[in-house]
N, C-alpha and C positions, 0 to 999 in steps of 0.2 A: 296140468295147467299152472299149478302153484310152483312146480319145478322149473317151468320155463320162465316165470317172472323172476325167481331167485337167481337163475343162471344169468339172465339179462342184466340184473343189478351187479353181479360180480364181474361181469365182462365189460362194464361201462368205464371207458378211460377218458371221459369229458373233463375231469378236474386237472388242477395244476399241481405239480410236485413242489416240494419245499425248495429245491434247488432253483427251479424256474422262478418262483416267487422272489427269492433272494437275489437272483440275477437281475430281475426287472427292478427290484427296489434299489439295487446298487446303481444301475444305469440312470434311473430317475434322480438319485442323489447326486451323482456326478453332473448331470445336466443343471440341476438347481444350484449347485455350488458354483459352476461356471457362470450362470446367469447372474447370481448375486454378486460375484466378483466384478463383472462387468458394470453392473449397477452401482456398486460402491466406488469403483474407479471413476465413473462418470460423475457421480455426486462429488467426489473430492476435487476433481477438476473444475467443476462448476463453482464450487466454494472458493478455490484459489483464484479463479478468474474474477469472480465477484469481489474479492478482497482487493485484488490488484486494480480493478476499476475504481473501487471506493478510494484507494490510496492516490491514484492519479487525479481523481477529481478533487480531492483535498489539496493536493499539491498545486494544481492549477488555480484553485480559489486563493491559496496563500500567495501565490505569485501575482495574481491579479490585484488583490488588496494591498500587498506591500508595494508593488509598483506604482499604484495609484497614490498611495500615501507619500512615497518618496517624492514623486513628481510635484506634489502640492505642499511639500514641507517648507517651513521657514528656516529650520535648522535641523541638521541630521548628523548624528554620530554613528559611525560604523566600526564594529569590532570584528576583525577577521581571525581572532585567536591569538595573534602576536601583536598587533598594532591597533591603535584607535585613530580613525580618520574623522575629523570634524569639518563639516560643510556648513558655511553660513549662507545667509540669505542671497548674497551676491555670487555664490558659487565658488568661493575660495576654500581650498582644502588645506587643512593643517594636519600634520602627522606626528603621532607620539607612539612610543613603545608602551604596550599595555597587554597584560595577559588575561584579560577578560574572556569569557566564552563567546562564541560566535553570536553576533546580535546586532540590532539596530535600536537607536533611540531617535524617534521622530517627533519634532515639535512643530505644531501648526496651530496658530491662534491662540496661544497660551496653553494648549492641551499637549501633553506628552504621551506618547505611546511607546512602550518598550517591547521589543521582540528578542527573546533569547532562545537559542537552540541548544538543548542539553538532553543527552540519553534518548535520541531519536524523537524527541517531542519539541515542537516549536511553541513556545509559551508567548502569549500576549498579555502584557501587564500581570505577569506572575500566574496567569491562568493557562491551563493547556488549551492551545489553539488547534494544533493538528498533531495527532499521535501517530506512531509508526511511520515517521518520515525517515526514509533511508538516507538522505543526504540533503545538507543545507550549507551552501558555501557562499561567502561574500568576498568579492575581490575589487579592489580599487586600482584602476589603471592610471598611474601617474608617470612622469609629470606632463607629457606632451598633450594627452588628451584626458580631460577629467571625465572618467566613466566609472560607473559601478556595474559590475557583472554579478548577477544572482543565479545561482544554480540550485535547483530544487528537485530532489529524487531523479527520475530518468527524463525529465522535461528538458527541452533545449534551453541553453543559457540565454537569460534576458540581460541585455546591456542597456543601461540608462545613462544618458549623456547629461552632465551637469553644466548649465550654461551660466556664463558670467554676465 
């Protein structure tokens, strides 16, 4: 009887060999690596989209605030990088050569607000107002139509007419 039990134990092949275990471990590792790659890719895409949405929201806010301030301004100075345009209360525009950075000086009821665009940052009264702004352009259309065109980031160009 004892020989029978020993023989049964010796002929038992129910276990796994080392090669089978290593093969299963390798396959499991490959599956986990592929799953984690997909996860990290999706995470990076979500972060990029979130950042892009935040930048567009900031650009829209800047456009809305600046447009509102321009329309209600008593006096306005526009710097497009090469020239300075001054607009008085009656809507008359004067032009001067000026190498100031791109920006605006808006005067309303004795209060002056200064916007300057430098190094992808729009500053309001020397304080960072919007950072990571890809593009900020000001253009004055003269002489037939007195208009100011503002382009911020990837948003459509906003054109403001100055009435006399």
